[in-house]
C-alpha positions as CSV (number, residue, x, y, z in Angstrom):
1,M,151.2,62.2,231.7
2,A,151.3,65.3,229.5
3,T,152.2,68.7,230.9
4,E,149.1,70.9,231.2
5,I,149.1,74.7,231.0
6,Y,146.1,76.9,231.8
7,R,145.3,80.4,230.6
8,K,142.2,82.5,230.7
9,K,140.6,83.7,227.4
10,G,142.4,86.9,226.3
11,D,145.4,86.5,228.6
12,T,148.6,87.5,226.8
13,S,151.0,87.0,229.6
14,K,154.2,85.3,228.6
15,L,154.4,81.5,228.6
16,R,157.7,80.5,230.2
17,V,158.9,77.0,229.9
18,T,162.0,74.9,230.3
19,L,162.7,72.7,227.3
20,I,164.1,69.3,228.4
21,D,165.1,66.1,226.8
22,D,166.4,62.8,228.3
23,N,169.5,64.6,229.6
24,G,167.6,67.4,231.3
25,A,167.4,71.1,230.3
26,I,168.6,71.7,226.7
27,D,171.4,74.1,226.2
28,L,169.9,76.5,223.6
29,T,173.0,78.6,223.1
30,G,173.0,79.5,219.4
31,S,169.7,77.9,218.8
32,S,166.4,79.3,217.5
33,V,163.0,78.1,218.9
34,V,159.5,78.4,217.5
35,F,156.2,77.6,219.2
36,T,153.1,76.0,217.5
37,M,149.7,75.5,219.0
38,E,146.6,74.0,217.5
39,S,143.2,73.0,218.7
40,T,142.3,69.3,219.2
41,T,140.3,69.6,216.0
42,G,143.3,70.9,214.0
43,T,142.7,74.6,213.9
44,V,146.2,76.3,214.1
45,K,146.2,79.2,216.5
46,V,150.0,79.7,216.6
47,N,152.1,78.7,213.6
48,K,155.8,78.4,214.3
49,Q,156.2,81.8,216.0
50,A,159.6,82.8,217.4
51,C,160.3,82.4,221.1
52,V,162.7,84.4,223.2
53,V,165.6,82.2,224.4
54,L,166.8,83.4,227.8
55,D,170.6,84.0,228.3
56,Q,171.9,80.4,228.3
57,S,175.3,81.6,229.9
58,I,173.4,81.8,233.2
59,A,173.0,78.3,234.5
60,A,169.6,79.0,235.9
61,N,168.4,79.9,232.4
62,K,169.3,76.6,230.7
63,G,166.6,75.5,228.4
64,I,164.2,78.4,229.2
65,V,162.2,80.1,226.5
66,T,159.3,82.5,226.6
67,Y,156.5,83.1,224.2
68,A,154.0,86.1,224.4
69,F,150.6,85.2,223.1
70,T,148.6,87.8,221.1
71,S,145.0,88.3,222.1
72,G,143.8,86.6,218.8
73,Q,145.7,83.4,219.8
74,V,143.9,83.0,223.1
75,N,140.5,84.3,222.2
76,T,138.8,80.9,221.9
77,V,138.0,78.7,224.9
78,G,139.1,75.2,224.4
79,K,141.8,72.5,224.6
80,Y,145.0,72.9,222.5
81,Y,148.1,71.0,221.7
82,G,151.5,72.8,221.8
83,E,155.1,72.0,220.8
84,W,158.4,73.8,220.4
85,T,160.7,73.3,217.5
86,I,164.4,73.9,218.1
87,T,166.9,74.6,215.3
88,L,170.3,73.7,216.9
89,P,173.5,75.5,215.9
90,N,174.5,72.5,213.8
91,A,171.1,72.9,211.9
92,E,169.6,69.8,213.4
93,I,165.9,70.0,214.3
94,L,164.5,68.9,217.6
95,T,160.8,69.0,218.5
96,I,159.9,69.2,222.2
97,P,158.1,67.4,223.8
98,S,158.5,64.0,222.2
99,A,157.4,60.6,223.4
100,P,155.7,59.4,225.5
101,D,153.7,62.7,225.5
102,P,154.1,64.3,222.1
103,Y,152.4,67.6,223.1
104,V,151.8,69.8,226.0
105,I,148.1,70.4,226.6
106,I,147.0,74.1,226.8
107,H,143.6,74.9,228.2
108,I,142.0,78.2,227.4
109,K,139.3,78.8,230.0
110,D,136.5,81.4,229.9
111,T,136.6,84.5,232.1
112,L,133.8,85.3,234.5
113,V,132.6,88.4,232.6
């Protein structure tokens, strides 16, 4: 079952996630990470934007990145797919999540007023 994330329309609070693979939290020391999000109809809302990698020397921070949405990226109610692309120190590319669920699902819900 895919991971699901919920936000309200216009909320720009940081998205904080732990990137994992088959071995658990990924050591992101020396890596760069970008985030991509598109609607289920293919409209790109976030196109490979840089994430902040938390200090990986602290064990509790292994694999953790944050991304701060802009208001324009979360201004349309709907269902979106998201993924993170990691460039490892050896220049290998790793996209998270992968199979069996190739994306996280991000729901942007309407506000009451």
